[in-house]
C-alpha positions as CSV (number, residue, x, y, z in Angstrom):
1,M,113.2,102.8,97.2
2,K,114.2,101.9,100.7
3,P,111.2,101.3,103.1
4,L,110.6,103.8,105.9
5,T,110.6,102.4,109.4
6,H,108.5,105.2,110.9
7,P,107.2,107.5,108.1
8,R,106.6,111.2,108.9
9,I,103.4,112.5,107.3
10,A,102.1,115.9,106.4
11,I,98.5,116.6,105.7
12,I,97.6,119.1,103.0
13,G,94.1,120.7,103.2
14,L,92.4,120.8,106.5
15,G,88.6,120.5,105.7
16,F,88.0,116.8,105.2
17,G,91.7,116.3,105.7
18,A,91.5,117.1,109.4
19,E,89.5,113.9,109.9
20,F,92.8,112.0,109.5
21,I,95.1,113.9,111.8
22,P,94.4,112.1,115.1
23,I,94.5,108.7,113.3
24,Y,98.0,109.4,112.2
25,Q,98.9,110.8,115.6
26,R,97.7,107.6,117.3
27,H,99.2,105.1,114.7
28,P,102.1,103.3,116.4
29,N,104.3,103.4,113.3
30,A,103.8,106.9,112.0
31,T,104.4,110.5,113.0
32,M,102.0,113.4,112.2
33,E,104.8,115.7,111.2
34,A,103.1,118.8,109.8
35,I,99.9,120.4,108.4
36,C,99.4,122.8,105.5
37,Q,96.5,125.2,104.8
38,R,96.5,128.4,102.9
39,N,94.1,130.1,105.4
40,P,96.3,131.1,108.4
41,D,93.3,131.3,110.8
42,T,92.2,127.7,109.9
43,L,95.8,126.5,110.1
44,K,96.2,128.0,113.6
45,Q,92.8,126.7,114.8
46,V,93.5,123.1,113.6
47,G,97.1,123.2,114.8
48,E,96.1,124.2,118.3
49,K,93.2,121.7,118.4
50,F,95.4,118.8,117.6
51,G,98.7,120.0,119.1
52,I,100.7,120.2,115.9
53,A,103.6,122.7,116.1
54,K,104.8,122.5,112.5
55,R,102.4,124.4,110.3
56,Y,102.7,125.7,106.7
57,T,100.6,128.1,104.7
58,S,102.9,127.4,101.7
59,Y,102.8,124.0,100.1
60,E,106.1,124.8,98.3
61,E,107.8,125.5,101.6
62,L,106.4,122.3,103.1
63,L,107.8,120.2,100.3
64,K,111.3,121.6,101.1
65,D,111.1,120.1,104.6
66,P,113.5,117.2,104.9
67,E,111.6,115.8,107.9
68,V,108.5,115.2,105.8
69,D,108.6,111.8,104.1
70,A,105.1,111.7,102.6
71,V,102.1,114.0,102.0
72,H,98.4,113.2,102.3
73,I,96.6,115.5,99.9
74,N,93.0,116.6,100.6
75,T,92.9,119.7,98.4
76,P,90.1,120.5,95.9
77,I,89.7,118.0,93.0
78,P,91.1,120.4,90.3
79,D,94.4,120.6,92.3
80,H,95.0,116.9,93.0
81,A,97.2,116.2,89.9
82,A,99.3,119.4,90.3
83,H,99.9,118.9,94.0
84,T,100.7,115.2,93.5
85,L,103.2,115.9,90.8
86,Q,104.8,118.7,92.9
87,A,105.2,116.2,95.8
88,L,106.7,113.4,93.7
89,R,109.2,115.8,92.1
90,A,110.2,116.9,95.6
91,G,110.9,113.3,96.5
92,K,107.8,112.8,98.7
93,H,105.5,109.8,98.7
94,V,101.8,110.6,98.1
95,A,98.4,109.6,99.4
96,C,95.7,111.6,97.7
97,T,92.0,111.8,98.1
98,V,89.8,110.9,95.1
99,P,90.0,111.2,92.2
100,M,93.6,110.9,91.1
101,A,93.3,113.6,88.4
102,T,90.8,115.1,86.0
103,S,92.6,114.3,82.7
104,V,94.2,111.3,80.9
105,E,97.4,113.3,80.6
106,D,97.7,114.0,84.3
107,C,97.0,110.4,85.3
108,K,99.8,109.3,82.9
109,A,102.2,111.9,84.2
110,I,101.7,110.6,87.8
111,V,102.1,106.9,86.7
112,D,105.2,107.7,84.8
113,L,106.8,109.7,87.6
114,C,106.1,107.0,90.2
115,A,107.8,104.5,87.8
116,Q,110.8,106.7,87.3
117,T,111.3,107.6,91.0
118,G,110.2,104.5,92.8
119,L,108.0,106.7,95.1
120,K,104.8,105.3,96.4
121,Y,101.3,106.6,95.5
122,M,98.0,105.5,96.9
123,M,94.6,107.0,96.1
124,M,92.6,107.2,99.3
125,E,89.4,105.6,98.0
126,T,87.1,105.1,101.0
127,V,84.6,102.5,99.7
128,V,87.3,99.8,99.1
129,Y,88.0,99.9,102.9
130,A,84.4,100.3,104.0
131,R,83.2,97.4,106.3
132,E,80.6,96.3,103.8
133,F,83.2,96.0,101.0
134,L,85.6,94.2,103.3
135,F,82.9,91.7,104.2
136,M,82.2,91.0,100.5
137,R,85.9,90.7,99.7
138,Q,86.3,88.3,102.6
139,L,83.4,86.1,101.2
140,F,85.1,86.3,97.8
141,Q,88.5,85.3,99.1
142,E,87.1,82.4,101.1
143,G,85.3,81.1,98.0
144,R,81.9,81.4,99.5
145,L,80.5,83.5,96.6
146,G,81.5,80.9,94.1
147,K,82.3,82.1,90.6
148,L,81.7,85.8,90.2
149,Q,79.1,86.5,87.5
150,F,78.3,90.2,87.7
151,L,78.9,93.3,89.7
152,K,76.9,96.5,90.1
153,A,77.6,99.7,92.1
154,S,76.2,103.1,92.5
155,H,77.0,106.5,94.0
156,Q,74.1,108.9,94.4
157,Q,74.4,112.2,96.1
158,D,72.7,115.6,96.2
159,M,75.5,118.1,95.7
160,D,73.3,121.2,95.7
161,G,74.9,123.9,97.7
162,W,78.4,122.6,97.5
163,P,80.7,125.4,96.5
164,G,83.3,126.1,93.8
165,Y,83.8,123.6,91.0
166,W,80.9,121.2,92.0
167,P,77.8,122.7,90.2
168,G,77.2,120.9,86.9
169,L,80.1,118.4,87.3
170,P,79.6,115.4,85.0
171,P,78.5,112.5,87.2
172,M,81.3,110.2,85.9
173,H,84.0,112.7,86.6
174,Y,83.7,111.8,90.3
175,A,83.0,108.1,90.0
176,T,85.7,106.4,92.0
177,H,83.3,105.5,94.8
178,C,81.4,103.2,92.5
179,V,84.1,102.2,90.1
180,G,86.6,101.4,92.8
181,P,84.7,98.6,94.5
182,V,83.7,96.8,91.3
183,L,87.3,96.7,90.2
184,G,88.7,96.3,93.7
185,L,86.8,93.2,94.7
186,G,88.9,90.9,92.5
187,R,91.7,93.4,91.8
188,N,90.5,93.7,88.2
189,Q,91.2,96.4,85.6
190,A,88.8,98.1,83.3
191,Q,89.6,97.4,79.6
192,Y,86.8,99.4,77.9
193,V,83.6,101.3,78.8
194,S,80.3,102.3,77.3
195,C,78.2,105.0,79.0
196,F,74.8,106.6,78.5
197,G,73.6,109.8,80.0
198,S,70.0,110.1,81.2
199,G,67.8,113.0,82.2
200,T,68.7,116.6,82.4
201,I,70.0,118.9,85.2
202,R,68.9,122.5,85.5
203,E,69.9,124.6,82.5
204,E,72.0,127.1,84.4
205,M,74.5,124.3,85.2
206,H,74.9,123.1,81.6
207,G,77.6,125.6,80.7
208,C,79.8,124.8,83.7
209,Y,81.3,121.6,82.0
210,G,79.2,121.4,78.9
211,S,77.3,118.4,80.4
212,P,73.5,118.2,80.7
213,Y,73.1,114.8,82.3
214,A,71.4,114.0,85.6
215,V,72.6,110.4,85.7
216,E,75.3,108.6,83.9
217,T,75.3,104.7,83.6
218,T,78.4,102.8,82.5
219,H,79.1,99.2,81.5
220,I,82.7,98.2,82.2
221,K,84.4,95.2,80.5
222,F,87.2,93.8,82.7
223,K,90.6,92.9,81.3
224,D,91.4,89.1,81.0
225,S,88.0,88.2,82.5
226,D,84.5,87.2,81.4
227,L,83.2,89.7,83.9
228,S,81.6,93.0,83.3
229,A,80.1,95.5,85.7
230,Q,77.5,98.3,85.7
231,V,77.9,101.5,87.7
232,Y,75.6,104.6,87.9
233,R,76.2,108.0,89.3
234,S,74.1,111.1,90.0
235,L,74.9,114.5,91.5
236,F,72.1,116.9,90.9
237,D,68.3,117.0,90.5
238,V,67.7,113.3,91.4
239,A,65.6,112.5,94.5
240,R,67.8,110.0,96.4
241,Q,69.3,109.6,99.9
242,Y,73.1,109.4,99.7
243,R,74.2,105.9,98.7
244,E,77.5,104.3,97.9
245,S,76.9,100.7,97.1
246,I,78.2,97.6,95.6
247,E,76.2,94.4,94.8
248,V,78.0,91.2,94.0
249,Y,76.4,88.2,92.2
250,G,78.1,84.9,92.4
251,S,77.2,81.3,91.6
252,K,76.9,80.2,95.2
253,Q,76.1,83.5,97.0
254,S,75.2,87.0,96.1
255,V,75.3,90.1,98.3
256,E,73.2,93.2,97.9
257,W,73.8,96.6,99.6
258,P,70.9,98.0,101.7
259,L,68.5,100.3,99.8
260,V,68.6,102.9,102.7
261,E,71.2,104.0,105.2
262,H,71.7,101.8,108.3
263,G,69.8,98.8,106.7
264,K,71.2,95.3,106.6
265,L,73.0,93.6,103.8
266,V,71.0,90.9,102.0
267,V,72.9,87.6,101.3
268,H,71.2,85.3,98.7
269,T,72.3,81.6,98.9
270,A,71.7,79.4,95.9
271,K,69.7,76.1,95.9
272,K,67.8,76.9,99.1
273,P,64.0,76.7,99.2
274,E,62.8,79.9,97.5
275,P,61.6,81.7,100.7
276,E,64.9,81.0,102.4
277,I,67.2,82.2,99.6
278,P,67.6,85.8,101.0
279,E,68.8,86.5,104.5
280,E,69.4,89.9,106.1
281,V,72.9,90.0,107.6
282,E,74.4,92.4,110.1
283,C,77.7,93.5,108.5
284,P,80.6,92.9,110.9
285,D,83.2,95.6,111.6
286,F,86.8,95.0,110.6
287,A,88.6,96.9,113.3
288,H,90.5,93.7,114.1
289,L,92.6,94.3,111.0
290,L,94.0,97.5,112.6
291,P,96.4,98.4,115.4
292,P,94.4,98.7,118.6
293,E,95.5,102.4,118.9
294,I,93.3,103.4,115.9
295,A,90.7,100.6,115.9
296,A,88.0,102.8,117.5
297,F,87.9,105.1,114.4
298,T,86.0,102.5,112.4
299,R,82.9,103.4,114.5
300,G,83.2,107.2,114.7
301,G,84.6,110.2,113.0
302,V,87.6,112.1,114.4
303,Y,85.5,115.1,115.3
304,S,82.7,113.1,116.8
305,H,85.0,111.8,119.5
306,D,85.1,115.3,121.1
307,S,83.3,118.3,119.7
308,G,80.6,116.6,117.6
309,E,81.7,118.4,114.4
310,E,81.9,116.5,111.2
311,H,82.7,117.3,107.6
312,L,79.7,117.2,105.3
313,S,81.1,114.4,103.1
314,F,81.5,112.2,106.2
315,T,78.0,113.0,107.4
316,Q,76.3,112.4,104.1
317,G,78.4,109.3,103.5
318,G,77.4,107.5,106.7
319,G,80.9,107.7,108.1
320,H,82.4,106.2,104.9
321,G,81.9,102.7,106.3
322,G,84.6,103.1,108.9
323,S,87.3,103.3,106.2
324,H,89.5,106.1,107.4
325,P,91.7,104.2,109.8
326,H,92.1,101.4,107.2
327,L,93.3,104.0,104.7
328,V,95.8,105.4,107.1
329,H,97.1,102.0,108.1
330,Q,97.4,100.8,104.5
331,F,99.4,103.9,103.5
332,V,101.7,103.7,106.5
333,E,102.3,100.0,106.0
334,L,102.9,100.6,102.3
335,L,105.7,103.1,103.2
336,R,107.1,100.6,105.7
337,G,107.5,98.1,102.9
338,S,104.5,95.8,103.7
339,G,100.9,95.9,102.9
340,E,99.2,96.2,99.5
341,G,98.5,99.9,99.5
342,Y,95.5,99.4,97.1
343,P,95.0,101.2,94.8
344,N,98.6,102.1,93.6
345,A,99.4,104.6,90.9
346,V,98.5,102.3,87.9
347,Q,95.3,101.0,89.6
348,S,94.3,104.5,90.6
349,A,94.7,105.7,87.1
350,N,92.6,102.8,85.8
351,I,89.8,103.6,88.3
352,T,89.9,107.3,87.6
353,L,90.1,107.0,83.8
354,T,87.1,104.7,83.8
355,G,85.0,107.6,85.0
356,I,86.7,110.2,82.7
357,L,86.4,108.1,79.6
358,S,82.8,107.1,80.5
359,H,81.7,110.7,80.3
360,Q,83.4,111.0,77.0
361,S,81.4,107.9,75.9
362,A,78.2,109.4,77.1
363,M,78.8,112.6,75.1
364,R,79.3,110.3,72.0
365,G,76.1,108.4,72.5
366,G,77.5,105.4,74.3
367,E,80.5,104.8,72.0
368,L,82.9,102.0,73.2
369,I,86.1,103.6,74.5
370,A,89.2,101.6,75.5
371,L,91.4,102.5,78.4
372,P,95.0,103.2,77.6
373,E,97.4,100.3,77.7
374,W,99.6,102.0,80.3
375,S,96.7,101.9,82.8
376,L,96.4,98.1,82.3
377,Q,99.9,97.1,83.5
């Protein structure tokens, strides 16, 4: 499909999605074309706040708009697959917040449709553009870590009080924030998984998804590699400050995420005297990778620039590591025919299915489950 010189973007869902509006508005190579929200009052409020004239309460009507090249979907998780497939069938490129879908079948449908149409898909996984991850990836690409030996990641969050579909959600059904970075560091793919559940959430939540587990821990075997990774995830009834982390162990250097928010990374260097092996390191920002017009968004949320309002996921997630402008820039450059746009449709399916199949493994006592071949292309 022919690249777009100046893609015109529509944002669907204006809770967390509103965080991205001014970033698109200020990106030098994109146009914030339209917004879509079922609630007309919210639509009017956000449209007036950011000066967007084209507003839709109907997603179906928006998809008919020939002046919209791509949609950035921020709707509830159960709607991601349906909204993505609708957009692709309407000839629109897609960026979608995580996860890609909630079933193997829907992930495959998206992958197949992208292959058939040539349309672009990018899952907007925040952690793989967080400054801490970008620092570790830089060390890896420069060879400073040496040979990668093991990866570990976690995503722990207290979701009590979140509405709708959240109560009782199996931890690994929303695992992209810990699966994404372990696969994304070396652009690896998960080949098979084994997962164990641990602990028990409150009984009133067991019936929501038929899952009792407080924590799920997965081992991931990488395709065409001697590497494996461990990821663990909790959502309810576990005492822990919010943490999205990745820890990387190499033959020359290893990097560990801080245990608490706003701490420093710890870099371990091999063959130094024992007391000198660990060193606390202030993680650099990576705003220099961005157009100057949007670089400031690595250090503050969209709303924090004016009214002080922020979406709860942004607040709990410590600002998502300054990832939002990187996500926007990667998607825009992907549509313009340059840039990697990681993760694409197949990579997104591999990341998402690692979580879905991990929960299936946990329900079967840790049984090894292979990822489908089409997610390993």
